[in-house]
C-alpha positions as CSV (number, residue, x, y, z in Angstrom):
1,M,120.7,-89.0,-57.4
2,A,124.0,-87.1,-57.3
3,A,127.6,-87.9,-56.5
4,F,129.1,-86.4,-53.4
5,S,132.7,-86.6,-52.2
6,L,132.8,-86.5,-48.4
7,T,135.7,-86.4,-46.0
8,V,134.6,-88.4,-43.0
9,N,136.9,-89.1,-40.1
10,G,139.9,-88.1,-42.3
11,K,139.0,-90.4,-45.2
12,K,137.5,-89.6,-48.6
13,H,134.2,-91.3,-49.5
14,E,132.2,-91.1,-52.7
15,V,128.4,-91.6,-52.3
16,N,125.6,-91.4,-54.9
17,V,122.5,-90.2,-53.1
18,D,119.6,-87.8,-53.4
19,P,121.0,-84.3,-52.5
20,E,118.4,-83.9,-49.8
21,T,119.4,-87.1,-48.0
22,P,120.3,-86.3,-44.4
23,V,124.0,-86.8,-43.5
24,L,122.8,-89.2,-40.7
25,W,121.5,-91.7,-43.3
26,V,124.6,-91.3,-45.5
27,L,126.8,-92.2,-42.6
28,R,124.7,-95.1,-41.3
29,D,123.3,-96.6,-44.6
30,H,126.1,-95.9,-47.1
31,L,129.3,-95.7,-45.0
32,D,128.3,-98.2,-42.3
33,L,129.2,-95.7,-39.5
34,V,126.4,-96.5,-37.1
35,G,127.7,-94.8,-34.0
36,T,125.7,-91.7,-34.9
37,K,122.1,-92.5,-33.8
38,Y,118.7,-91.6,-35.0
39,G,116.6,-90.1,-32.3
40,C,113.9,-87.8,-33.3
41,G,114.5,-86.8,-36.9
42,I,113.8,-83.1,-36.2
43,A,117.1,-81.9,-34.6
44,Q,115.6,-81.8,-31.1
45,C,117.3,-84.6,-29.2
46,G,120.9,-84.5,-30.2
47,A,121.5,-88.2,-30.6
48,C,122.7,-87.6,-34.2
49,T,125.3,-84.9,-33.3
50,I,128.4,-85.0,-35.5
51,H,131.2,-82.4,-36.0
52,L,131.2,-80.4,-39.3
53,D,134.6,-78.7,-39.4
54,G,134.7,-79.0,-35.7
55,R,131.2,-77.5,-35.0
56,A,128.5,-79.7,-33.4
57,M,125.7,-80.3,-35.9
58,R,122.6,-82.3,-35.9
59,S,123.0,-84.7,-38.8
60,C,119.4,-85.8,-39.0
61,V,118.4,-82.5,-40.7
62,L,121.6,-81.7,-42.5
63,P,121.3,-82.4,-46.2
64,V,124.3,-84.0,-47.7
65,S,124.3,-81.4,-50.4
66,S,125.1,-78.7,-47.8
67,V,128.4,-80.3,-46.7
68,G,130.6,-79.3,-49.6
69,E,134.3,-79.5,-48.6
70,Q,133.6,-79.4,-44.9
71,K,135.1,-82.3,-42.9
72,I,132.8,-84.6,-41.0
73,T,133.8,-86.2,-37.7
74,T,131.6,-88.9,-36.2
75,I,132.0,-90.6,-32.8
76,E,134.1,-93.3,-34.5
77,G,136.6,-90.6,-35.6
78,L,136.7,-88.6,-32.4
79,S,139.7,-90.7,-31.2
80,K,141.4,-93.9,-32.4
81,N,141.3,-95.7,-29.1
82,G,138.4,-94.1,-27.2
83,D,140.9,-92.0,-25.4
84,H,139.6,-88.5,-26.1
85,P,139.5,-86.6,-22.7
86,I,135.7,-86.5,-22.9
87,Q,135.5,-90.2,-23.5
88,K,137.8,-90.9,-20.6
89,A,135.8,-88.6,-18.3
90,W,132.5,-90.3,-19.5
91,L,133.8,-93.6,-18.2
92,E,135.3,-92.2,-15.0
93,H,131.9,-90.8,-14.1
94,D,129.8,-93.8,-15.2
95,V,127.7,-91.6,-17.5
96,P,126.4,-94.2,-19.9
97,Q,123.2,-96.0,-18.9
98,C,121.3,-97.3,-21.9
99,G,124.0,-95.6,-24.1
100,Y,121.7,-94.5,-26.9
101,C,122.3,-90.7,-26.6
102,Q,126.0,-91.0,-25.6
103,A,127.6,-90.5,-29.0
104,G,125.6,-87.3,-29.5
105,Q,126.3,-86.1,-26.0
106,I,130.0,-86.8,-26.3
107,M,130.2,-85.1,-29.7
108,N,128.4,-82.0,-28.5
109,A,130.6,-81.8,-25.3
110,A,133.8,-82.3,-27.3
111,A,133.0,-79.4,-29.7
112,F,131.9,-77.3,-26.7
113,L,135.2,-77.8,-24.9
114,E,137.2,-76.9,-28.0
115,E,135.4,-73.5,-27.9
116,N,135.4,-73.1,-24.1
117,P,138.1,-75.1,-22.4
118,D,137.3,-73.8,-18.9
119,P,133.5,-73.6,-18.7
120,T,131.3,-72.7,-15.7
121,D,128.4,-75.0,-14.7
122,E,126.0,-72.6,-16.3
123,Q,127.9,-72.6,-19.6
124,I,127.9,-76.4,-19.6
125,E,124.2,-76.5,-18.9
126,E,123.5,-74.0,-21.7
127,A,125.8,-75.8,-24.2
128,M,124.3,-79.2,-23.5
129,N,120.7,-78.0,-23.4
130,G,118.8,-79.9,-26.1
131,N,120.9,-83.1,-25.9
132,I,118.3,-85.3,-24.3
133,C,119.2,-88.2,-22.1
134,R,116.2,-90.4,-21.4
135,C,118.0,-92.1,-18.5
136,G,118.5,-88.7,-16.8
137,T,122.3,-88.8,-16.3
138,Y,122.6,-85.0,-16.6
139,L,124.5,-84.5,-13.3
140,R,127.1,-87.1,-14.4
141,I,127.3,-85.6,-17.9
142,K,128.1,-82.2,-16.3
143,A,130.7,-83.7,-14.0
144,A,132.3,-85.6,-16.8
145,I,132.6,-82.4,-18.9
146,K,134.2,-80.6,-15.9
147,T,136.7,-83.5,-15.5
148,A,137.5,-83.4,-19.3
149,A,138.1,-79.7,-19.1
150,Q,140.6,-80.4,-16.3
151,I,142.3,-83.1,-18.3
152,N,142.7,-80.8,-21.3
153,S,144.2,-78.0,-19.2
């Protein structure tokens, strides 16, 4: 066990965990931030996507010891009132079905739009490749990302 000081959603947290503990489990089990979901455990589905200094990362394979001073943002910290442009667009396009993958999808899309505020369809598909939606709402996801890009501009 080791002590780690983490900045999550703008707040400092101290946790005492094994250095190899994935950030996903620190968030869920130690900080009670359960919006980030466990999907596959091998960084293949995207359900566990968070932002690490603004970059989309799969938290299920990210050891807490590798975070250092980087800031973590979870779905709970993306916006205070669920009013981030991507969240608004998600609702406008009725993207959620079962909802399980949505936090990871939204976090990946938000980081992508920060880097590319005016993406093409192909760029959206490439950026979102690997975020799996078992309900198959990929067309609505793409439409929501396009709408969020327009809201941002």
